[in-house]
DOLUM-514343 format. One record per atom (N, C-alpha, C, O, CB): atom name; y, z, x. Coordinates in nm, 4 decimals. Glycine has a CB too. Example, Ala and Ser with C-alpha at 12.3 -4.5 7.8 and 13.67 -1.06 7.14 Angstrom:
! residues 2
atome, y, z, x
N, -0.5690, 0.7800, 1.3190 .
CA, -0.4500, 0.7800, 1.2300 .
C, -0.3300, 0.7800, 1.3200 .
O, -0.3319, 0.8465, 1.4236 .
CB, -0.4473, 0.9046, 1.1308 .
N, -0.2250, 0.7080, 1.2850 .
CA, -0.1060, 0.7140, 1.3670 .
C, 0.0030, 0.7870, 1.2900 .
O, 0.1138, 0.8039, 1.3409 .
CB, -0.0598, 0.5725, 1.4084 .
This chain:
! residues 120
atome, y, z, x
N, -3.3146, 6.3505, 8.6991 .
CA, -3.3143, 6.2691, 8.5900 .
C, -3.3819, 6.3181, 8.4692 .
O, -3.3320, 6.2991, 8.3583 .
CB, -3.3661, 6.1531, 8.6253 .
N, -3.4977, 6.3830, 8.4859 .
CA, -3.5745, 6.4443, 8.3773 .
C, -3.5680, 6.6070, 8.3861 .
O, -3.6664, 6.6793, 8.3702 .
CB, -3.7278, 6.3913, 8.3860 .
N, -3.4407, 6.6511, 8.4131 .
CA, -3.4282, 6.8011, 8.4330 .
C, -3.4600, 6.8702, 8.2967 .
O, -3.5170, 6.9794, 8.2973 .
CB, -3.2768, 6.8427, 8.4852 .
N, -3.4249, 6.8098, 8.1810 .
CA, -3.4491, 6.8687, 8.0538 .
C, -3.5944, 6.8905, 8.0280 .
O, -3.6364, 6.9852, 7.9616 .
CB, -3.3916, 6.7863, 7.9489 .
N, -3.6689, 6.7997, 8.0827 .
CA, -3.8200, 6.8064, 8.0509 .
C, -3.8761, 6.9218, 8.1484 .
O, -3.9644, 6.9981, 8.1090 .
CB, -3.9007, 6.6515, 8.0796 .
N, -3.8264, 6.9300, 8.2644 .
CA, -3.8703, 7.0281, 8.3557 .
C, -3.8250, 7.1753, 8.3045 .
O, -3.9019, 7.2709, 8.3140 .
CB, -3.8121, 6.9933, 8.4989 .
N, -3.7055, 7.1858, 8.2541 .
CA, -3.6653, 7.3103, 8.1972 .
C, -3.7501, 7.3511, 8.0721 .
O, -3.7770, 7.4687, 8.0477 .
CB, -3.5194, 7.3016, 8.1614 .
N, -3.7887, 7.2500, 7.9977 .
CA, -3.8733, 7.2734, 7.8725 .
C, -4.0061, 7.3296, 7.9239 .
O, -4.0508, 7.4317, 7.8717 .
CB, -3.8974, 7.1340, 7.7833 .
N, -4.0684, 7.2718, 8.0182 .
CA, -4.2007, 7.3044, 8.0602 .
C, -4.1969, 7.4475, 8.1252 .
O, -4.2962, 7.5201, 8.1240 .
CB, -4.2554, 7.1943, 8.1599 .
N, -4.0886, 7.4809, 8.1767 .
CA, -4.0766, 7.6196, 8.2509 .
C, -4.0582, 7.7300, 8.1528 .
O, -4.0875, 7.8449, 8.1856 .
CB, -3.9527, 7.6239, 8.3532 .
N, -4.0107, 7.7019, 8.0325 .
CA, -3.9842, 7.7991, 7.9331 .
C, -4.1156, 7.8205, 7.8432 .
O, -4.1898, 7.7250, 7.8202 .
CB, -3.8596, 7.7527, 7.8476 .
N, -4.1416, 7.9481, 7.7936 .
CA, -4.2565, 7.9730, 7.7089 .
C, -4.2302, 7.8913, 7.5767 .
O, -4.1224, 7.8888, 7.5173 .
CB, -4.2764, 8.1328, 7.6813 .
N, -4.3355, 7.8305, 7.5428 .
CA, -4.3333, 7.7435, 7.4247 .
C, -4.3230, 7.8374, 7.2953 .
O, -4.3774, 7.9477, 7.3015 .
CB, -4.4678, 7.6487, 7.4212 .
N, -4.2614, 7.8022, 7.1878 .
CA, -4.2534, 7.8858, 7.0575 .
C, -4.3856, 7.9304, 7.0078 .
O, -4.3991, 8.0384, 6.9504 .
CB, -4.1871, 7.8064, 6.9440 .
N, -4.4914, 7.8414, 7.0312 .
CA, -4.6253, 7.8792, 6.9829 .
C, -4.6808, 8.0138, 7.0509 .
O, -4.7623, 8.0872, 6.9950 .
CB, -4.7241, 7.7593, 7.0115 .
N, -4.6334, 8.0342, 7.1629 .
CA, -4.6722, 8.1596, 7.2438 .
C, -4.6255, 8.2808, 7.1707 .
O, -4.6826, 8.3883, 7.1888 .
CB, -4.6090, 8.1599, 7.3909 .
N, -4.5273, 8.2696, 7.0912 .
CA, -4.4807, 8.3917, 7.0127 .
C, -4.5839, 8.4410, 6.9145 .
O, -4.5819, 8.5579, 6.8760 .
CB, -4.3510, 8.3605, 6.9343 .
N, -4.6778, 8.3506, 6.8714 .
CA, -4.7831, 8.3889, 6.7822 .
C, -4.8896, 8.4631, 6.8779 .
O, -4.8926, 8.4404, 6.9988 .
CB, -4.8452, 8.2565, 6.7016 .
N, -4.9733, 8.5499, 6.8165 .
CA, -5.0752, 8.6074, 6.8956 .
C, -5.2102, 8.6100, 6.8083 .
O, -5.2077, 8.6246, 6.6861 .
CB, -5.0296, 8.7527, 6.9439 .
N, -5.3140, 8.5963, 6.8737 .
CA, -5.4472, 8.5975, 6.8077 .
C, -5.5290, 8.7011, 6.8869 .
O, -5.5335, 8.6956, 7.0098 .
CB, -5.5190, 8.4493, 6.8071 .
N, -5.5959, 8.7988, 6.8137 .
CA, -5.6747, 8.9014, 6.8668 .
C, -5.8071, 8.8919, 6.7979 .
O, -5.8146, 8.8839, 6.6753 .
CB, -5.6097, 9.0376, 6.8507 .
N, -5.9121, 8.8927, 6.8769 .
CA, -6.0377, 8.8876, 6.8160 .
C, -6.1225, 9.0103, 6.8705 .
O, -6.1208, 9.0346, 6.9912 .
CB, -6.1050, 8.7484, 6.8443 .
N, -6.1939, 9.0848, 6.7857 .
CA, -6.2625, 9.1963, 6.8356 .
C, -6.3935, 9.1930, 6.7572 .
O, -6.4198, 9.0934, 6.6898 .
CB, -6.1807, 9.3308, 6.8198 .
N, -6.4797, 9.3005, 6.7629 .
CA, -6.6018, 9.3074, 6.7028 .
C, -6.5986, 9.2779, 6.5490 .
O, -6.6877, 9.2169, 6.4899 .
CB, -6.6563, 9.4379, 6.7310 .
N, -6.4859, 9.3281, 6.4916 .
CA, -6.4797, 9.3260, 6.3440 .
C, -6.4145, 9.1914, 6.2891 .
O, -6.4506, 9.1419, 6.1823 .
CB, -6.3963, 9.4516, 6.2940 .
N, -6.3209, 9.1388, 6.3659 .
CA, -6.2498, 9.0263, 6.3048 .
C, -6.1590, 8.9514, 6.3834 .
O, -6.1597, 8.9661, 6.5057 .
CB, -6.1802, 9.0678, 6.1990 .
N, -6.0769, 8.8689, 6.3255 .
CA, -5.9700, 8.7949, 6.3951 .
C, -5.8359, 8.8322, 6.3248 .
O, -5.8218, 8.8207, 6.2031 .
CB, -5.9969, 8.6346, 6.3916 .
N, -5.7424, 8.8755, 6.4046 .
CA, -5.6064, 8.9041, 6.3662 .
C, -5.5134, 8.7990, 6.4197 .
O, -5.5239, 8.7544, 6.5339 .
CB, -5.5648, 9.0403, 6.4142 .
N, -5.4207, 8.7604, 6.3324 .
CA, -5.3107, 8.6774, 6.3744 .
C, -5.1774, 8.7345, 6.3426 .
O, -5.1436, 8.7670, 6.2288 .
CB, -5.3216, 8.5463, 6.3144 .
N, -5.0998, 8.7457, 6.4540 .
CA, -4.9456, 8.7899, 6.4201 .
C, -4.8660, 8.6703, 6.4454 .
O, -4.8764, 8.6106, 6.5525 .
CB, -4.8840, 8.9180, 6.5151 .
N, -4.7820, 8.6295, 6.3471 .
CA, -4.6900, 8.5206, 6.3539 .
C, -4.5658, 8.5575, 6.4332 .
O, -4.5481, 8.6705, 6.4788 .
CB, -4.6530, 8.4765, 6.2162 .
N, -4.4786, 8.4538, 6.4479 .
CA, -4.3623, 8.4654, 6.5230 .
C, -4.2581, 8.5599, 6.4676 .
O, -4.1591, 8.5908, 6.5338 .
CB, -4.3074, 8.3378, 6.5386 .
N, -4.2809, 8.6053, 6.3470 .
CA, -4.1976, 8.7058, 6.2789 .
C, -4.2488, 8.8442, 6.2850 .
O, -4.1789, 8.9356, 6.2415 .
CB, -4.1812, 8.6707, 6.1398 .
N, -4.3763, 8.8687, 6.3402 .
CA, -4.4415, 8.9928, 6.3452 .
C, -4.5192, 9.0316, 6.2302 .
O, -4.5525, 9.1491, 6.2148 .
CB, -4.3523, 9.0883, 6.3686 .
N, -4.5523, 8.9353, 6.1435 .
CA, -4.6365, 8.9672, 6.0352 .
C, -4.7808, 8.9422, 6.0802 .
O, -4.8091, 8.8434, 6.1479 .
CB, -4.5990, 8.8857, 5.9103 .
N, -4.8729, 9.0338, 6.0416 .
CA, -5.0103, 9.0286, 6.0893 .
C, -5.1032, 9.0000, 5.9621 .
O, -5.0827, 9.0577, 5.8553 .
CB, -5.0500, 9.1687, 6.1652 .
N, -5.2051, 8.9087, 5.9798 .
CA, -5.3008, 8.8866, 5.8814 .
C, -5.4377, 8.9002, 5.9661 .
O, -5.4473, 8.8618, 6.0827 .
CB, -5.2779, 8.7409, 5.8050 .
N, -5.5393, 8.9581, 5.8945 .
CA, -5.6686, 8.9786, 5.9538 .
C, -5.7796, 8.9335, 5.8663 .
O, -5.7767, 8.9521, 5.7446 .
CB, -5.6871, 9.1190, 5.9876 .
N, -5.8772, 8.8745, 5.9274 .
CA, -5.9887, 8.8372, 5.8405 .
C, -6.1279, 8.8887, 5.9217 .
O, -6.1493, 8.8557, 6.0384 .
CB, -5.9852, 8.6650, 5.8108 .
N, -6.2076, 8.9633, 5.8534 .
CA, -6.3367, 9.0110, 5.9055 .
C, -6.4175, 8.8791, 5.9374 .
O, -6.4185, 8.7790, 5.8658 .
CB, -6.4153, 9.1099, 5.7962 .
N, -6.4865, 8.8956, 6.0591 .
CA, -6.5660, 8.7801, 6.0917 .
C, -6.6682, 8.7401, 5.9839 .
O, -6.6928, 8.6219, 5.9596 .
CB, -6.6361, 8.8055, 6.2187 .
N, -6.7291, 8.8476, 5.9176 .
CA, -6.8259, 8.8088, 5.8173 .
C, -6.7737, 8.7516, 5.6929 .
O, -6.8498, 8.7064, 5.6072 .
CB, -6.9038, 8.9185, 5.7836 .
N, -6.6355, 8.7523, 5.6792 .
CA, -6.5677, 8.6826, 5.5602 .
C, -6.5159, 8.5422, 5.5865 .
O, -6.4598, 8.4790, 5.4969 .
CB, -6.4491, 8.7652, 5.5127 .
N, -6.5340, 8.4928, 5.7083 .
CA, -6.4918, 8.3558, 5.7361 .
C, -6.5886, 8.2610, 5.6789 .
O, -6.7070, 8.2646, 5.7124 .
CB, -6.4766, 8.3308, 5.8835 .
N, -6.5422, 8.1756, 5.5929 .
CA, -6.6389, 8.0713, 5.5249 .
C, -6.6056, 7.9321, 5.5732 .
O, -6.6819, 7.8385, 5.5494 .
CB, -6.6272, 8.0732, 5.3615 .
N, -6.4954, 7.9171, 5.6393 .
CA, -6.4673, 7.7823, 5.6827 .
C, -6.3581, 7.7837, 5.7997 .
O, -6.2771, 7.8761, 5.8068 .
CB, -6.4181, 7.6965, 5.5581 .
N, -6.3588, 7.6893, 5.8812 .
CA, -6.2594, 7.6693, 5.9897 .
C, -6.2246, 7.5143, 5.9928 .
O, -6.3114, 7.4271, 5.9954 .
CB, -6.3194, 7.7216, 6.1355 .
N, -6.0932, 7.4907, 5.9924 .
CA, -6.0493, 7.3481, 5.9974 .
C, -5.9303, 7.3530, 6.1074 .
O, -5.8770, 7.4567, 6.1470 .
CB, -5.9971, 7.2890, 5.8406 .
N, -5.9006, 7.2284, 6.1469 .
CA, -5.7963, 7.2034, 6.2403 .
C, -5.6911, 7.1106, 6.1577 .
O, -5.7264, 7.0043, 6.1067 .
CB, -5.8564, 7.1320, 6.3790 .
N, -5.5754, 7.1548, 6.1507 .
CA, -5.4782, 7.0705, 6.0865 .
C, -5.3818, 7.0084, 6.1983 .
O, -5.3302, 7.0789, 6.2850 .
CB, -5.3968, 7.1557, 5.9774 .
N, -5.3633, 6.8775, 6.1892 .
CA, -5.2664, 6.8216, 6.2874 .
C, -5.1461, 6.7506, 6.2115 .
O, -5.1535, 6.7120, 6.0949 .
CB, -5.3417, 6.7164, 6.3851 .
N, -5.0478, 6.7401, 6.2833 .
CA, -4.9256, 6.6741, 6.2209 .
C, -4.8542, 6.5966, 6.3251 .
O, -4.8884, 6.6031, 6.4432 .
CB, -4.8265, 6.7786, 6.1569 .
N, -4.7489, 6.5185, 6.2810 .
CA, -4.6845, 6.4307, 6.3719 .
C, -4.5515, 6.4864, 6.4249 .
O, -4.4575, 6.4106, 6.4484 .
CB, -4.6632, 6.3003, 6.3059 .
N, -4.5439, 6.6202, 6.4438 .
CA, -4.4234, 6.6849, 6.5039 .
C, -4.4315, 6.6891, 6.6503 .
O, -4.3258, 6.7067, 6.7109 .
CB, -4.4043, 6.8250, 6.4529 .
N, -4.5350, 6.6763, 6.7131 .
CA, -4.5474, 6.6905, 6.8617 .
C, -4.4635, 6.5741, 6.9302 .
O, -4.4376, 6.4714, 6.8674 .
CB, -4.7064, 6.6840, 6.9076 .
N, -4.4261, 6.5921, 7.0490 .
CA, -4.4420, 6.7184, 7.1305 .
C, -4.3402, 6.8426, 7.1070 .
O, -4.3449, 6.9480, 7.1704 .
CB, -4.4300, 6.6768, 7.2759 .
N, -4.2523, 6.8129, 7.0102 .
CA, -4.1464, 6.9163, 7.0021 .
C, -4.1849, 7.0233, 6.9063 .
O, -4.1334, 7.1345, 6.9177 .
CB, -4.0126, 6.8563, 6.9601 .
N, -4.2722, 6.9979, 6.8121 .
CA, -4.3193, 7.0935, 6.7119 .
C, -4.4639, 7.1420, 6.7358 .
O, -4.5304, 7.0878, 6.8241 .
CB, -4.3095, 7.0306, 6.5749 .
N, -4.5140, 7.2393, 6.6629 .
CA, -4.6535, 7.2789, 6.6684 .
C, -4.7354, 7.1919, 6.5862 .
O, -4.7418, 7.2025, 6.4637 .
CB, -4.6723, 7.4179, 6.6263 .
N, -4.8022, 7.0998, 6.6595 .
CA, -4.8644, 6.9814, 6.5900 .
C, -5.0176, 7.0067, 6.5724 .
O, -5.0838, 6.9189, 6.5170 .
CB, -4.8392, 6.8448, 6.6748 .
N, -5.0758, 7.1169, 6.6144 .
CA, -5.2216, 7.1446, 6.6042 .
C, -5.2316, 7.2898, 6.5515 .
O, -5.1877, 7.3806, 6.6222 .
CB, -5.2990, 7.1260, 6.7486 .
N, -5.2861, 7.3160, 6.4335 .
CA, -5.3068, 7.4432, 6.3777 .
C, -5.4539, 7.4757, 6.3473 .
O, -5.5269, 7.3937, 6.2916 .
CB, -5.2270, 7.4538, 6.2572 .
N, -5.4941, 7.5942, 6.3841 .
CA, -5.6284, 7.6388, 6.3403 .
C, -5.6212, 7.7081, 6.2186 .
O, -5.5355, 7.7953, 6.2049 .
CB, -5.6947, 7.7236, 6.4372 .
N, -5.7096, 7.6776, 6.1172 .
CA, -5.7097, 7.7285, 5.9806 .
C, -5.8402, 7.8062, 5.9549 .
O, -5.9478, 7.7492, 5.9725 .
CB, -5.6935, 7.6116, 5.8783 .
N, -5.8347, 7.9296, 5.9153 .
CA, -5.9476, 8.0117, 5.8825 .
C, -5.9477, 8.0481, 5.7398 .
O, -5.8529, 8.1041, 5.6848 .
CB, -5.9503, 8.1325, 5.9648 .
N, -6.0615, 8.0130, 5.6799 .
CA, -6.0797, 8.0337, 5.5230 .
C, -6.1699, 8.1571, 5.4924 .
O, -6.2752, 8.1789, 5.5523 .
CB, -6.1504, 7.8994, 5.4527 .
N, -6.1197, 8.2344, 5.3954 .
CA, -6.1962, 8.3507, 5.3591 .
C, -6.2965, 8.3256, 5.2395 .
O, -6.3165, 8.2141, 5.1913 .
CB, -6.0991, 8.4623, 5.3239 .
N, -6.3548, 8.4375, 5.1991 .
CA, -6.4643, 8.4445, 5.0924 .
C, -6.4150, 8.3564, 4.9701 .
O, -6.4979, 8.2888, 4.9092 .
CB, -6.4934, 8.6049, 5.0436 .
N, -6.2910, 8.3559, 4.9358 .
CA, -6.2520, 8.2834, 4.8137 .
C, -6.2101, 8.1363, 4.8497 .
O, -6.1425, 8.0675, 4.7733 .
CB, -6.1326, 8.3598, 4.7405 .
N, -6.2547, 8.0942, 4.9701 .
CA, -6.2203, 7.9587, 5.0165 .
C, -6.0811, 7.9245, 5.0172 .
O, -6.0470, 7.8063, 5.0147 .
CB, -6.2846, 7.8629, 4.9395 .
N, -5.9940, 8.0226, 5.0207 .
CA, -5.8506, 8.0118, 5.0469 .
C, -5.8098, 8.0458, 5.1822 .
O, -5.8686, 8.1337, 5.2452 .
CB, -5.7776, 8.0943, 4.9576 .
N, -5.7121, 7.9804, 5.2299 .
CA, -5.6609, 8.0103, 5.3673 .
C, -5.6316, 8.1581, 5.3917 .
O, -5.5460, 8.2182, 5.3268 .
CB, -5.5336, 7.9312, 5.3933 .
N, -5.7042, 8.2137, 5.4860 .
CA, -5.6784, 8.3578, 5.5190 .
C, -5.5903, 8.3815, 5.6304 .
O, -5.5194, 8.4822, 5.6300 .
CB, -5.8005, 8.4266, 5.5479 .
N, -5.5870, 8.2953, 5.7306 .
CA, -5.4903, 8.2994, 5.8395 .
C, -5.4943, 8.1675, 5.9129 .
O, -5.5857, 8.0856, 5.9034 .
CB, -5.5187, 8.4168, 5.9358 .
N, -5.3832, 8.1551, 5.9889 .
CA, -5.3713, 8.0266, 6.0635 .
C, -5.2909, 8.0606, 6.1900 .
O, -5.2110, 8.1543, 6.1937 .
CB, -5.2984, 7.9090, 5.9749 .
N, -5.3169, 7.9789, 6.2932 .
CA, -5.2321, 7.9999, 6.4165 .
C, -5.2201, 7.8629, 6.4834 .
O, -5.3060, 7.7765, 6.4663 .
CB, -5.2970, 8.1102, 6.5194 .
N, -5.1196, 7.8460, 6.5546 .
CA, -5.1005, 7.7161, 6.6287 .
C, -5.1638, 7.7123, 6.7643 .
O, -5.1842, 7.8159, 6.8276 .
CB, -4.9544, 7.6868, 6.6457 .
N, -5.1941, 7.5963, 6.8081 .
CA, -5.2521, 7.5778, 6.9433 .
C, -5.1401, 7.6238, 7.0335 .
O, -5.0236, 7.5905, 7.0118 .
CB, -5.2997, 7.4237, 6.9747 .
N, -5.1749, 7.6986, 7.1322 .
CA, -5.0765, 7.7658, 7.2264 .
C, -5.0408, 7.8983, 7.1965 .
O, -4.9567, 7.9562, 7.2652 .
CB, -4.9554, 7.6957, 7.2341 .
N, -5.0980, 7.9543, 7.0977 .
CA, -5.0730, 8.0983, 7.0538 .
C, -5.1246, 8.1894, 7.1543 .
O, -5.2337, 8.1593, 7.2028 .
CB, -5.1385, 8.1323, 6.9179 .
N, -5.0671, 8.2954, 7.1950 .
CA, -5.1227, 8.3898, 7.2897 .
C, -5.2516, 8.4388, 7.2461 .
O, -5.2578, 8.4926, 7.1356 .
CB, -5.0337, 8.5021, 7.3120 .
N, -5.3551, 8.4277, 7.3174 .
CA, -5.4956, 8.4894, 7.2930 .
C, -5.5711, 8.3711, 7.2212 .
O, -5.6858, 8.3895, 7.1805 .
CB, -5.4919, 8.6365, 7.1940 .
N, -5.5108, 8.2558, 7.2060 .
CA, -5.5941, 8.1522, 7.1330 .
C, -5.7225, 8.1191, 7.1933 .
O, -5.8185, 8.1033, 7.1179 .
CB, -5.5215, 8.0274, 7.1204 .
N, -5.7374, 8.1062, 7.3222 .
CA, -5.8538, 8.0610, 7.3847 .
C, -5.9811, 8.1387, 7.3529 .
O, -6.0898, 8.0831, 7.3371 .
CB, -5.8311, 8.0614, 7.5235 .
N, -5.9598, 8.2831, 7.3435 .
CA, -6.0669, 8.3598, 7.3209 .
C, -6.1285, 8.3419, 7.1682 .
O, -6.2488, 8.3515, 7.1438 .
CB, -6.0239, 8.5002, 7.3519 .
N, -6.0337, 8.3164, 7.0766 .
CA, -6.0673, 8.2892, 6.9411 .
C, -6.1429, 8.1571, 6.9188 .
O, -6.2413, 8.1411, 6.8467 .
CB, -5.9448, 8.2900, 6.8622 .
N, -6.0747, 8.0586, 6.9989 .
CA, -6.1389, 7.9272, 6.9924 .
C, -6.2796, 7.9269, 7.0498 .
O, -6.3716, 7.8691, 6.9919 .
CB, -6.0553, 7.8259, 7.0655 .
N, -6.2954, 7.9934, 7.1662 .
CA, -6.4304, 8.0067, 7.2223 .
C, -6.5301, 8.0687, 7.1269 .
O, -6.6473, 8.0314, 7.1239 .
CB, -6.4255, 8.0884, 7.3467 .
N, -6.4800, 8.1672, 7.0465 .
CA, -6.5736, 8.2398, 6.9513 .
C, -6.6145, 8.1371, 6.8417 .
O, -6.7322, 8.1255, 6.8075 .
CB, -6.5013, 8.3737, 6.8831 .
N, -6.5102, 8.0602, 6.7857 .
CA, -6.5296, 7.9668, 6.6753 .
C, -6.6207, 7.8461, 6.7180 .
O, -6.7004, 7.7904, 6.6425 .
CB, -6.3906, 7.9156, 6.6253 .
N, -6.5975, 7.8126, 6.8527 .
CA, -6.6815, 7.7000, 6.9067 .
C, -6.8305, 7.7421, 6.9181 .
O, -6.9211, 7.6588, 6.9166 .
CB, -6.6280, 7.6547, 7.0495 .
N, -6.8501, 7.8685, 6.9288 .
CA, -6.9929, 7.9176, 6.9374 .
C, -7.0579, 7.9447, 6.8017 .
O, -7.1743, 7.9837, 6.7927 .
CB, -6.9989, 8.0470, 7.0196 .
N, -6.9782, 7.9226, 6.6961 .
CA, -7.0492, 7.9432, 6.5665 .
C, -7.1514, 7.8300, 6.5284 .
O, -7.1236, 7.7102, 6.5334 .
CB, -6.9442, 7.9547, 6.4544 .
N, -7.2670, 7.8788, 6.4916 .
CA, -7.3816, 7.7718, 6.4632 .
C, -7.3209, 7.6706, 6.3679 .
O, -7.2614, 7.7018, 6.2647 .
CB, -7.5224, 7.8395, 6.3932 .
N, -7.3405, 7.5500, 6.4098 .
CA, -7.3051, 7.4306, 6.3211 .
C, -7.1552, 7.3954, 6.3451 .
O, -7.0988, 7.3164, 6.2695 .
CB, -7.3312, 7.4642, 6.1606 .
N, -7.0901, 7.4536, 6.4501 .
CA, -6.9571, 7.4012, 6.4763 .
C, -6.9463, 7.2525, 6.5150 .
O, -7.0239, 7.2105, 6.6007 .
CB, -6.8983, 7.4803, 6.5822 .
N, -6.8577, 7.1706, 6.4596 .
CA, -6.8639, 7.0367, 6.4777 .
C, -6.7665, 7.0035, 6.5944 .
O, -6.6459, 6.9858, 6.5774 .
CB, -6.8326, 6.9639, 6.3478 .
N, -6.8275, 6.9971, 6.7098 .
CA, -6.7456, 6.9600, 6.8281 .
C, -6.6751, 6.8261, 6.8270 .
O, -6.5643, 6.8108, 6.8783 .
CB, -6.8298, 6.9622, 6.9446 .
N, -6.7484, 6.7212, 6.7617 .
CA, -6.6959, 6.5975, 6.7531 .
C, -6.5634, 6.5936, 6.6737 .
O, -6.4658, 6.5293, 6.7124 .
CB, -6.7946, 6.5116, 6.6968 .
N, -6.5663, 6.6679, 6.5582 .
CA, -6.4483, 6.6728, 6.4761 .
C, -6.3328, 6.7375, 6.5472 .
O, -6.2181, 6.6974, 6.5278 .
CB, -6.4767, 6.7448, 6.3499 .
N, -6.3611, 6.8408, 6.6324 .
CA, -6.2677, 6.9130, 6.7067 .
C, -6.2011, 6.8141, 6.8101 .
O, -6.0787, 6.8114, 6.8230 .
CB, -6.3369, 7.0349, 6.7749 .
N, -6.2800, 6.7379, 6.8787 .
CA, -6.2301, 6.6256, 6.9729 .
C, -6.1424, 6.5317, 6.9058 .
O, -6.0355, 6.4970, 6.9561 .
CB, -6.3446, 6.5450, 7.0326 .
N, -6.1881, 6.4853, 6.7826 .
CA, -6.1080, 6.3900, 6.6990 .
C, -5.9727, 6.4590, 6.6698 .
O, -5.8699, 6.3933, 6.6863 .
CB, -6.1857, 6.3509, 6.5598 .
N, -5.9662, 6.5787, 6.6302 .
CA, -5.8505, 6.6502, 6.5911 .
C, -5.7572, 6.6632, 6.7110 .
O, -5.6370, 6.6403, 6.6972 .
CB, -5.8881, 6.7859, 6.5341 .
N, -5.8079, 6.6986, 6.8255 .
CA, -5.7237, 6.7089, 6.9422 .
C, -5.6653, 6.5835, 6.9942 .
O, -5.5689, 6.5870, 7.0707 .
CB, -5.7958, 6.7684, 7.0454 .
N, -5.7188, 6.4745, 6.9565 .
CA, -5.6654, 6.3422, 6.9892 .
C, -5.5756, 6.2822, 6.8875 .
O, -5.5183, 6.1756, 6.9100 .
CB, -5.7734, 6.2507, 7.0122 .
N, -5.5602, 6.3534, 6.7662 .
CA, -5.4876, 6.2962, 6.6569 .
C, -5.3371, 6.3282, 6.6635 .
O, -5.2950, 6.4395, 6.6950 .
CB, -5.5459, 6.3451, 6.5277 .
N, -5.2584, 6.2230, 6.6316 .
CA, -5.1121, 6.2341, 6.6271 .
C, -5.0483, 6.2155, 6.4855 .
O, -4.9289, 6.1949, 6.4635 .
CB, -5.0538, 6.1312, 6.7211 .
N, -5.1487, 6.2264, 6.3934 .
CA, -5.1041, 6.1979, 6.2570 .
C, -5.1260, 6.3344, 6.1700 .
O, -5.1792, 6.4327, 6.2215 .
CB, -5.1899, 6.0679, 6.1948 .
N, -5.0849, 6.3336, 6.0455 .
CA, -5.0932, 6.4459, 5.9557 .
C, -5.2370, 6.4323, 5.8930 .
O, -5.2629, 6.3422, 5.8133 .
CB, -4.9721, 6.4448, 5.8439 .
N, -5.3292, 6.5265, 5.9330 .
CA, -5.4575, 6.5185, 5.8877 .
C, -5.5208, 6.6618, 5.8957 .
O, -5.4634, 6.7547, 5.9526 .
CB, -5.5338, 6.4137, 5.9677 .
N, -5.6405, 6.6731, 5.8360 .
CA, -5.7162, 6.8037, 5.8426 .
C, -5.8573, 6.7672, 5.8790 .
O, -5.9173, 6.6768, 5.8207 .
CB, -5.7120, 6.8870, 5.7032 .
N, -5.9106, 6.8398, 5.9779 .
CA, -6.0454, 6.8113, 6.0304 .
C, -6.1255, 6.9430, 6.0102 .
O, -6.1022, 7.0429, 6.0783 .
CB, -6.0417, 6.7643, 6.1878 .
N, -6.2160, 6.9390, 5.9188 .
CA, -6.3079, 7.0543, 5.8966 .
C, -6.4049, 7.0554, 6.0169 .
O, -6.4725, 6.9576, 6.0488 .
CB, -6.3886, 7.0422, 5.7543 .
N, -6.4060, 7.1725, 6.0799 .
CA, -6.4939, 7.1880, 6.2068 .
C, -6.6057, 7.2837, 6.1830 .
O, -6.6942, 7.2864, 6.2685 .
CB, -6.4105, 7.2400, 6.3307 .
N, -6.6155, 7.3657, 6.0758 .
CA, -6.7172, 7.4540, 6.0582 .
C, -6.7166, 7.5120, 5.9082 .
O, -6.6129, 7.5418, 5.8489 .
CB, -6.7042, 7.5618, 6.1639 .
N, -6.8280, 7.5224, 5.8623 .
CA, -6.8533, 7.5699, 5.7251 .
C, -6.9745, 7.6749, 5.7208 .
O, -7.0839, 7.6441, 5.7681 .
CB, -6.8849, 7.4438, 5.6314 .
N, -6.9538, 7.7852, 5.6693 .
CA, -7.0515, 7.8893, 5.6567 .
C, -7.1706, 7.8333, 5.5913 .
O, -7.1542, 7.7657, 5.4898 .
CB, -6.9988, 8.0072, 5.5807 .
N, -7.2950, 7.8547, 5.6404 .
CA, -7.4160, 7.8028, 5.5610 .
C, -7.4154, 7.8791, 5.4339 .
O, -7.3620, 7.9896, 5.4247 .
CB, -7.5588, 7.8221, 5.6383 .
N, -7.4805, 7.8138, 5.3275 .
CA, -7.4960, 7.8812, 5.2063 .
C, -7.6323, 7.9457, 5.2008 .
O, -7.6660, 8.0104, 5.1016 .
CB, -7.4744, 7.7889, 5.0927 .
């Protein structure tokens, strides 16, 4: 009866075509088209989680990293390959707002949740 759901869960999700790599120098994101953006760790000034109402069929949770000019430097969806290592790193940043992250993960609406800001 729910064969379509079983087939969907067995197939890699589209978000997995994105990849996130973190090393000593920075965080690199490669999108599903192969384009890569990198931000040095020292240049990250803010982290936010954006949610939208496209789930469960669309990428409804996005990690947003902001650079020195307070503009979006790179973003990746929840479920990206390598996501967990990057998320673990960000959660370890001093002042990371775990409560805001929990609120974001429970959200089903279009919203943005700031979770970290570089101290001035």
